[in-house]
PQR file of N, CA, C, O and H, with PARSE charges and radii, in Angstrom:
ATOM      1  N   UNK A   1     106.069 137.139 115.314 -0.4000 1.5000
ATOM      2  CA  UNK A   1     105.076 136.545 116.083 -0.0000 2.0000
ATOM      3  C   UNK A   1     104.599 137.649 117.064  0.5500 1.7000
ATOM      4  O   UNK A   1     105.425 138.380 117.611 -0.5500 1.4000
ATOM      5  N   UNK A   2     103.344 137.765 117.274 -0.4000 1.5000
ATOM      6  CA  UNK A   2     102.704 138.763 118.220 -0.0000 2.0000
ATOM      7  C   UNK A   2     102.147 137.965 119.336  0.5500 1.7000
ATOM      8  O   UNK A   2     101.456 136.975 119.097 -0.5500 1.4000
ATOM      9  H   UNK A   2     102.673 137.172 116.830  0.4000 1.0000
ATOM     10  N   UNK A   3     102.419 138.354 120.564 -0.4000 1.5000
ATOM     11  CA  UNK A   3     101.998 137.629 121.763 -0.0000 2.0000
ATOM     12  C   UNK A   3     101.148 138.590 122.604  0.5500 1.7000
ATOM     13  O   UNK A   3     101.699 139.395 123.355 -0.5500 1.4000
ATOM     14  H   UNK A   3     102.981 139.158 120.759  0.4000 1.0000
ATOM     15  N   UNK A   4      99.801 138.517 122.488 -0.4000 1.5000
ATOM     16  CA  UNK A   4      98.947 139.328 123.257 -0.0000 2.0000
ATOM     17  C   UNK A   4      98.947 138.908 124.724  0.5500 1.7000
ATOM     18  O   UNK A   4      99.169 137.716 124.938 -0.5500 1.4000
ATOM     19  H   UNK A   4      99.353 137.863 121.878  0.4000 1.0000
ATOM     20  N   UNK A   5      98.731 139.714 125.768 -0.4000 1.5000
ATOM     21  CA  UNK A   5      98.822 139.355 127.164 -0.0000 2.0000
ATOM     22  C   UNK A   5     100.055 138.521 127.394  0.5500 1.7000
ATOM     23  O   UNK A   5      99.965 137.360 127.793 -0.5500 1.4000
ATOM     24  H   UNK A   5      98.551 140.682 125.594  0.4000 1.0000
ATOM     25  N   UNK A   6     101.235 139.123 127.139 -0.4000 1.5000
ATOM     26  CA  UNK A   6     102.500 138.428 127.157 -0.0000 2.0000
ATOM     27  C   UNK A   6     102.997 138.156 128.572  0.5500 1.7000
ATOM     28  O   UNK A   6     103.887 137.322 128.737 -0.5500 1.4000
ATOM     29  H   UNK A   6     101.308 140.066 126.815  0.4000 1.0000
ATOM     30  N   UNK A   7     102.460 138.830 129.622 -0.4000 1.5000
ATOM     31  CA  UNK A   7     102.903 138.510 131.002 -0.0000 2.0000
ATOM     32  C   UNK A   7     104.396 138.743 131.176  0.5500 1.7000
ATOM     33  O   UNK A   7     104.924 139.782 130.779 -0.5500 1.4000
ATOM     34  H   UNK A   7     101.738 139.508 129.488  0.4000 1.0000
ATOM     35  N   UNK A   8     105.082 137.752 131.783 -0.4000 1.5000
ATOM     36  CA  UNK A   8     106.405 137.822 132.110 -0.0000 2.0000
ATOM     37  C   UNK A   8     107.347 137.390 130.938  0.5500 1.7000
ATOM     38  O   UNK A   8     108.560 137.319 131.131 -0.5500 1.4000
ATOM     39  H   UNK A   8     104.654 136.908 132.106  0.4000 1.0000
ATOM     40  N   UNK A   9     106.828 137.121 129.809 -0.4000 1.5000
ATOM     41  CA  UNK A   9     107.613 136.772 128.657 -0.0000 2.0000
ATOM     42  C   UNK A   9     107.913 135.367 128.372  0.5500 1.7000
ATOM     43  O   UNK A   9     108.739 135.127 127.490 -0.5500 1.4000
ATOM     44  H   UNK A   9     105.841 137.179 129.653  0.4000 1.0000
ATOM     45  N   UNK A  10     107.355 134.415 129.000 -0.4000 1.5000
ATOM     46  CA  UNK A  10     107.662 132.964 128.797 -0.0000 2.0000
ATOM     47  C   UNK A  10     107.370 132.546 127.425  0.5500 1.7000
ATOM     48  O   UNK A  10     108.217 131.896 126.812 -0.5500 1.4000
ATOM     49  H   UNK A  10     106.685 134.609 129.716  0.4000 1.0000
ATOM     50  N   UNK A  11     106.264 132.853 126.890 -0.4000 1.5000
ATOM     51  CA  UNK A  11     105.949 132.537 125.515 -0.0000 2.0000
ATOM     52  C   UNK A  11     106.890 133.219 124.518  0.5500 1.7000
ATOM     53  O   UNK A  11     107.257 132.578 123.533 -0.5500 1.4000
ATOM     54  H   UNK A  11     105.576 133.381 127.388  0.4000 1.0000
ATOM     55  N   UNK A  12     107.247 134.301 124.683 -0.4000 1.5000
ATOM     56  CA  UNK A  12     108.307 135.029 123.752 -0.0000 2.0000
ATOM     57  C   UNK A  12     109.628 134.377 123.862  0.5500 1.7000
ATOM     58  O   UNK A  12     110.282 134.182 122.838 -0.5500 1.4000
ATOM     59  H   UNK A  12     106.949 134.822 125.483  0.4000 1.0000
ATOM     60  N   UNK A  13     110.077 134.023 125.035 -0.4000 1.5000
ATOM     61  CA  UNK A  13     111.377 133.266 125.117 -0.0000 2.0000
ATOM     62  C   UNK A  13     111.351 132.004 124.443  0.5500 1.7000
ATOM     63  O   UNK A  13     112.296 131.619 123.754 -0.5500 1.4000
ATOM     64  H   UNK A  13     109.546 134.182 125.867  0.4000 1.0000
ATOM     65  N   UNK A  14     110.157 131.260 124.642 -0.4000 1.5000
ATOM     66  CA  UNK A  14     109.943 130.002 123.876 -0.0000 2.0000
ATOM     67  C   UNK A  14     109.991 130.251 122.375  0.5500 1.7000
ATOM     68  O   UNK A  14     110.566 129.458 121.630 -0.5500 1.4000
ATOM     69  H   UNK A  14     109.389 131.573 125.201  0.4000 1.0000
ATOM     70  N   UNK A  15     109.394 131.341 121.934 -0.4000 1.5000
ATOM     71  CA  UNK A  15     109.415 131.542 120.384 -0.0000 2.0000
ATOM     72  C   UNK A  15     110.835 131.882 119.981  0.5500 1.7000
ATOM     73  O   UNK A  15     111.248 131.448 118.905 -0.5500 1.4000
ATOM     74  H   UNK A  15     108.926 131.985 122.540  0.4000 1.0000
ATOM     75  N   UNK A  16     111.573 132.580 120.710 -0.4000 1.5000
ATOM     76  CA  UNK A  16     113.016 132.880 120.379 -0.0000 2.0000
ATOM     77  C   UNK A  16     113.801 131.629 120.366  0.5500 1.7000
ATOM     78  O   UNK A  16     114.627 131.446 119.472 -0.5500 1.4000
ATOM     79  H   UNK A  16     111.237 132.933 121.583  0.4000 1.0000
ATOM     80  N   UNK A  17     113.587 130.700 121.354 -0.4000 1.5000
ATOM     81  CA  UNK A  17     114.297 129.453 121.363 -0.0000 2.0000
ATOM     82  C   UNK A  17     113.962 128.549 120.114  0.5500 1.7000
ATOM     83  O   UNK A  17     114.780 127.761 119.639 -0.5500 1.4000
ATOM     84  H   UNK A  17     112.916 130.849 122.080  0.4000 1.0000
ATOM     85  N   UNK A  18     112.694 128.732 119.630 -0.4000 1.5000
ATOM     86  CA  UNK A  18     112.262 127.953 118.585 -0.0000 2.0000
ATOM     87  C   UNK A  18     112.761 128.519 117.191  0.5500 1.7000
ATOM     88  O   UNK A  18     112.613 127.862 116.161 -0.5500 1.4000
ATOM     89  H   UNK A  18     112.030 129.372 120.016  0.4000 1.0000
ATOM     90  N   UNK A  19     113.323 129.697 117.205 -0.4000 1.5000
ATOM     91  CA  UNK A  19     113.918 130.212 116.057 -0.0000 2.0000
ATOM     92  C   UNK A  19     113.193 131.352 115.468  0.5500 1.7000
ATOM     93  O   UNK A  19     113.602 131.827 114.408 -0.5500 1.4000
ATOM     94  H   UNK A  19     113.443 130.231 118.042  0.4000 1.0000
ATOM     95  N   UNK A  20     112.123 131.848 116.075 -0.4000 1.5000
ATOM     96  CA  UNK A  20     111.432 133.062 115.508 -0.0000 2.0000
ATOM     97  C   UNK A  20     112.371 134.188 115.681  0.5500 1.7000
ATOM     98  O   UNK A  20     113.077 134.365 116.674 -0.5500 1.4000
ATOM     99  H   UNK A  20     111.791 131.462 116.935  0.4000 1.0000
ATOM    100  N   UNK A  21     112.314 135.017 114.512 -0.4000 1.5000
ATOM    101  CA  UNK A  21     113.210 136.207 114.478 -0.0000 2.0000
ATOM    102  C   UNK A  21     112.515 137.427 115.128  0.5500 1.7000
ATOM    103  O   UNK A  21     113.139 138.190 115.865 -0.5500 1.4000
ATOM    104  H   UNK A  21     111.740 134.873 113.706  0.4000 1.0000
ATOM    105  N   UNK A  22     111.299 137.577 114.855 -0.4000 1.5000
ATOM    106  CA  UNK A  22     110.560 138.747 115.134 -0.0000 2.0000
ATOM    107  C   UNK A  22     109.474 138.386 116.153  0.5500 1.7000
ATOM    108  O   UNK A  22     108.477 137.760 115.794 -0.5500 1.4000
ATOM    109  H   UNK A  22     110.792 136.958 114.256  0.4000 1.0000
ATOM    110  N   UNK A  23     109.658 138.774 117.417 -0.4000 1.5000
ATOM    111  CA  UNK A  23     108.687 138.382 118.501 -0.0000 2.0000
ATOM    112  C   UNK A  23     108.307 139.740 119.129  0.5500 1.7000
ATOM    113  O   UNK A  23     109.151 140.529 119.555 -0.5500 1.4000
ATOM    114  H   UNK A  23     110.468 139.282 117.709  0.4000 1.0000
ATOM    115  N   UNK A  24     107.051 139.943 119.153 -0.4000 1.5000
ATOM    116  CA  UNK A  24     106.593 141.250 119.867 -0.0000 2.0000
ATOM    117  C   UNK A  24     105.416 140.848 120.888  0.5500 1.7000
ATOM    118  O   UNK A  24     104.385 140.267 120.550 -0.5500 1.4000
ATOM    119  H   UNK A  24     106.366 139.302 118.807  0.4000 1.0000
ATOM    120  N   UNK A  25     105.728 141.234 122.130 -0.4000 1.5000
ATOM    121  CA  UNK A  25     104.815 141.039 123.275 -0.0000 2.0000
ATOM    122  C   UNK A  25     104.015 142.318 123.482  0.5500 1.7000
ATOM    123  O   UNK A  25     104.513 143.433 123.328 -0.5500 1.4000
ATOM    124  H   UNK A  25     106.566 141.706 122.405  0.4000 1.0000
ATOM    125  N   UNK A  26     102.736 142.102 123.844 -0.4000 1.5000
ATOM    126  CA  UNK A  26     101.829 143.254 124.145 -0.0000 2.0000
ATOM    127  C   UNK A  26     101.341 142.865 125.629  0.5500 1.7000
ATOM    128  O   UNK A  26     100.702 141.831 125.823 -0.5500 1.4000
ATOM    129  H   UNK A  26     102.331 141.196 123.969  0.4000 1.0000
ATOM    130  N   UNK A  27     101.667 143.723 126.627 -0.4000 1.5000
ATOM    131  CA  UNK A  27     101.223 143.569 127.955 -0.0000 2.0000
ATOM    132  C   UNK A  27     100.901 144.907 128.520  0.5500 1.7000
ATOM    133  O   UNK A  27     101.652 145.874 128.387 -0.5500 1.4000
ATOM    134  H   UNK A  27     102.186 144.563 126.469  0.4000 1.0000
ATOM    135  N   UNK A  28      99.634 144.943 129.228 -0.4000 1.5000
ATOM    136  CA  UNK A  28      99.185 146.167 129.745 -0.0000 2.0000
ATOM    137  C   UNK A  28      99.730 146.541 131.037  0.5500 1.7000
ATOM    138  O   UNK A  28      99.783 147.714 131.407 -0.5500 1.4000
ATOM    139  H   UNK A  28      99.024 144.157 129.336  0.4000 1.0000
ATOM    140  N   UNK A  29     100.168 145.475 131.787 -0.4000 1.5000
ATOM    141  CA  UNK A  29     100.662 145.735 133.125 -0.0000 2.0000
ATOM    142  C   UNK A  29     102.189 146.100 133.025  0.5500 1.7000
ATOM    143  O   UNK A  29     103.033 145.306 132.610 -0.5500 1.4000
ATOM    144  H   UNK A  29     100.125 144.522 131.487  0.4000 1.0000
ATOM    145  N   UNK A  30     102.446 147.320 133.428 -0.4000 1.5000
ATOM    146  CA  UNK A  30     103.869 147.758 133.303 -0.0000 2.0000
ATOM    147  C   UNK A  30     104.850 146.956 134.128  0.5500 1.7000
ATOM    148  O   UNK A  30     106.015 146.815 133.756 -0.5500 1.4000
ATOM    149  H   UNK A  30     101.761 147.965 133.765  0.4000 1.0000
ATOM    150  N   UNK A  31     104.394 146.441 135.224 -0.4000 1.5000
ATOM    151  CA  UNK A  31     105.369 145.578 136.089 -0.0000 2.0000
ATOM    152  C   UNK A  31     105.700 144.229 135.427  0.5500 1.7000
ATOM    153  O   UNK A  31     106.815 143.720 135.540 -0.5500 1.4000
ATOM    154  H   UNK A  31     103.447 146.555 135.527  0.4000 1.0000
ATOM    155  N   UNK A  32     104.695 143.667 134.732 -0.4000 1.5000
ATOM    156  CA  UNK A  32     104.925 142.393 134.012 -0.0000 2.0000
ATOM    157  C   UNK A  32     105.805 142.673 132.773  0.5500 1.7000
ATOM    158  O   UNK A  32     106.687 141.875 132.457 -0.5500 1.4000
ATOM    159  H   UNK A  32     103.789 144.080 134.640  0.4000 1.0000
ATOM    160  N   UNK A  33     105.574 143.775 132.085 -0.4000 1.5000
ATOM    161  CA  UNK A  33     106.344 144.198 130.832 -0.0000 2.0000
ATOM    162  C   UNK A  33     107.781 144.337 131.242  0.5500 1.7000
ATOM    163  O   UNK A  33     108.680 143.941 130.500 -0.5500 1.4000
ATOM    164  H   UNK A  33     104.857 144.423 132.341  0.4000 1.0000
ATOM    165  N   UNK A  34     108.034 144.931 132.490 -0.4000 1.5000
ATOM    166  CA  UNK A  34     109.478 145.278 132.891 -0.0000 2.0000
ATOM    167  C   UNK A  34     110.192 143.886 133.247  0.5500 1.7000
ATOM    168  O   UNK A  34     111.380 143.691 132.989 -0.5500 1.4000
ATOM    169  H   UNK A  34     107.304 145.254 133.093  0.4000 1.0000
ATOM    170  N   UNK A  35     109.396 142.970 133.841 -0.4000 1.5000
ATOM    171  CA  UNK A  35     110.013 141.651 134.204 -0.0000 2.0000
ATOM    172  C   UNK A  35     110.337 140.973 132.907  0.5500 1.7000
ATOM    173  O   UNK A  35     111.407 140.372 132.809 -0.5500 1.4000
ATOM    174  H   UNK A  35     108.431 143.128 134.051  0.4000 1.0000
ATOM    175  N   UNK A  36     109.429 141.027 131.825 -0.4000 1.5000
ATOM    176  CA  UNK A  36     109.579 140.307 130.529 -0.0000 2.0000
ATOM    177  C   UNK A  36     110.840 140.924 129.866  0.5500 1.7000
ATOM    178  O   UNK A  36     111.654 140.155 129.354 -0.5500 1.4000
ATOM    179  H   UNK A  36     108.560 141.515 131.904  0.4000 1.0000
ATOM    180  N   UNK A  37     111.043 142.202 129.843 -0.4000 1.5000
ATOM    181  CA  UNK A  37     112.143 142.759 129.220 -0.0000 2.0000
ATOM    182  C   UNK A  37     113.492 142.309 129.887  0.5500 1.7000
ATOM    183  O   UNK A  37     114.499 142.179 129.190 -0.5500 1.4000
ATOM    184  H   UNK A  37     110.382 142.827 130.259  0.4000 1.0000
ATOM    185  N   UNK A  38     113.509 142.080 131.190 -0.4000 1.5000
ATOM    186  CA  UNK A  38     114.712 141.679 131.807 -0.0000 2.0000
ATOM    187  C   UNK A  38     115.029 140.254 131.529  0.5500 1.7000
ATOM    188  O   UNK A  38     116.159 139.878 131.220 -0.5500 1.4000
ATOM    189  H   UNK A  38     112.692 142.186 131.756  0.4000 1.0000
ATOM    190  N   UNK A  39     113.921 139.412 131.657 -0.4000 1.5000
ATOM    191  CA  UNK A  39     114.036 138.035 131.316 -0.0000 2.0000
ATOM    192  C   UNK A  39     114.637 137.777 129.925  0.5500 1.7000
ATOM    193  O   UNK A  39     115.591 137.017 129.754 -0.5500 1.4000
ATOM    194  H   UNK A  39     113.002 139.717 131.909  0.4000 1.0000
ATOM    195  N   UNK A  40     113.996 138.486 128.899 -0.4000 1.5000
ATOM    196  CA  UNK A  40     114.436 138.282 127.542 -0.0000 2.0000
ATOM    197  C   UNK A  40     115.886 138.781 127.369  0.5500 1.7000
ATOM    198  O   UNK A  40     116.717 138.094 126.776 -0.5500 1.4000
ATOM    199  H   UNK A  40     113.221 139.104 129.038  0.4000 1.0000
ATOM    200  N   UNK A  41     116.161 139.927 127.870 -0.4000 1.5000
ATOM    201  CA  UNK A  41     117.600 140.421 127.781 -0.0000 2.0000
ATOM    202  C   UNK A  41     118.572 139.381 128.421  0.5500 1.7000
ATOM    203  O   UNK A  41     119.647 139.164 127.863 -0.5500 1.4000
ATOM    204  H   UNK A  41     115.486 140.485 128.352  0.4000 1.0000
ATOM    205  N   UNK A  42     118.258 138.775 129.495 -0.4000 1.5000
ATOM    206  CA  UNK A  42     119.085 137.822 130.125 -0.0000 2.0000
ATOM    207  C   UNK A  42     119.229 136.554 129.207  0.5500 1.7000
ATOM    208  O   UNK A  42     120.311 135.972 129.130 -0.5500 1.4000
ATOM    209  H   UNK A  42     117.385 138.951 129.948  0.4000 1.0000
ATOM    210  N   UNK A  43     118.256 136.188 128.598 -0.4000 1.5000
ATOM    211  CA  UNK A  43     118.176 135.017 127.740 -0.0000 2.0000
ATOM    212  C   UNK A  43     118.985 135.217 126.477  0.5500 1.7000
ATOM    213  O   UNK A  43     119.625 134.293 125.974 -0.5500 1.4000
ATOM    214  H   UNK A  43     117.377 136.661 128.661  0.4000 1.0000
ATOM    215  N   UNK A  44     118.947 136.468 125.961 -0.4000 1.5000
ATOM    216  CA  UNK A  44     119.626 136.712 124.625 -0.0000 2.0000
ATOM    217  C   UNK A  44     121.148 136.756 124.886  0.5500 1.7000
ATOM    218  O   UNK A  44     121.907 136.452 123.966 -0.5500 1.4000
ATOM    219  H   UNK A  44     118.428 137.219 126.369  0.4000 1.0000
ATOM    220  N   UNK A  45     121.615 137.105 126.045 -0.4000 1.5000
ATOM    221  CA  UNK A  45     123.057 137.275 126.268 -0.0000 2.0000
ATOM    222  C   UNK A  45     123.756 135.865 126.153  0.5500 1.7000
ATOM    223  O   UNK A  45     124.974 135.766 126.305 -0.5500 1.4000
ATOM    224  H   UNK A  45     120.998 137.353 126.792  0.4000 1.0000
TER
END
């Protein structure tokens, strides 16, 4: 799944919870991408 304008990763976390194996987010804002990376890493643990 590709998520354009992924923001802080909510849609990507939802996709992972729904069982998607391959989720890729695209975000222009570095600060939002950094938050998304941390949120997804915390959820995966």
